[in-house]
N, C-alpha and C positions, 0 to 999 in steps of 0.2 A: 418447600425448602429445596428440594432437588431441582425444581424448575429455576429457581434463582441461581443456584450453583452452575447449572448448565448455561444459563444466560451469561453469567460472568465468564465462563470458559469461552463462550462464543466471542465475547469482546476481547479477551486476552489473545485469542488466535488471530484476530484481525491485526493486532500490532505485530505479531510474529510473521504474519503473511506479508505485511508491508515491508518489513525489514528484509525478509528472505527474498522478496521480489527484486530488490536492489543488489543484494549480495553478489550474485554471479557477475553482474556487470562491473561492480566496483573491485572485484578480486581478479577477474580474468582479462580485463581490458587495461591497457597502459594509459596512464594519466600523466600530465605535466606535474613534476615534483611528486609530492605525496598526497595529492588531492583525493585520489580514490580511497586510500586507506583512512585518511582523516574523515572523509564523508561516511565511510563504512562505520567507523567508530561512533560518529554522531547519530547516525540512523539507528544503530542498535542501542545506544544510550537513551535516545528519545523513546524508542519502543519499550525498553525495560522500564523507563520512567512512567510511560503510559500504562503499563501493566500494573505497576505499584499504585498509580493513581486509581485505576479500575478497582483494585482490591480494597483500597481504603474508602473510596467515595462512589462505589457502584450505584448508578441510577440517581445520584444527587445533582450532578452537573452535566446533564446530557448534552447541552450545547457546547460545552468545553470539550467533552469527549469527542464529539463529531469534528470540531475544529482541529483538535489534536490529530485525528486520523488524516484529515486533509493536508494539514501543514507537514506532517511527517511524510506523507506521500508525494507532495509537490516540491518541497524545498530542495531535496537532493538532486532534482533534475537540473538545477543551476550548475552543478559540478560537471555535468556532461560536456560543457563547453571546453573543459580541460582534457577530454578524452581524445586520444590520437586517432582512433578508428571509429567511424560512425555507423558502420554497417549494422543494421538491425535496430538502431535506436528509434527509428520511426515507429516500429511496432511497440516498443517499450512506451514511447510517449502516447501513442494512440490508445494503448491499454490503460494508461494512467488517466487520460482524458475520459475514457469510457467509465472508469470508476467515479470520477468527479461528477460527470453528468448523471450517473445513477443516484448520487446523493440527493438530487432534486426529488426523485421518486421516493427515496427513503424518508425524506421529510414530509412528503405528501401522504404517507401511510395513514389510513383512517379517514382521509378527506377525499381521496380520489380512488375510485374502484380499481382494484388489482395493482395499486401502486407498489405494494410490497413485492408482489410477484414480478413486476416490471423491474424493480430494483435488482432482484436476484438475477434476472436476465442480463442486466448490465454487468453485474459481478461476474457472471459466467463468461460473457464476451471479453471482458477485461482480462480475466485469468487465461482464457484461450489465446489472446493476443500476446500475453507475456510468455506463455508456453512456446508459442511459435517463434518468438524472438530468441529465446534461449536455445531452443532445439535447432533453429535454422542458422543461427549466427554465432553461438558460443560453444556448442558441443561440436568437437572436431572428430571426424572419423565415422 
């Protein structure tokens, strides 16, 4: 029972992590019109919806859960074309690409030796790239 609860918490945190990865970019950078704020609202709405979905249907629709993560992680990138300053976006995009490539190993878990560990390496690298992007290009001073 505790294992199931912790697994649910793990999935919930993924949604929070995706939304929080976009938040500094959407808040601290200037966008044409209100694209940044609109996208921020949609990202958090989608993440909260994903959390509710997780709580209601945990483990029932795993393919939809994974698709949800990828869509929430990729779709906001389209808004970046409305960003006035692009410094550091390459690291943000590279980190996102790293996460998406890692999904391949996540899906191969149990069929390919060490696939789960390799997936975690991709997650670590993606998180590191996002940290470097925020630290190097958004934090002033």
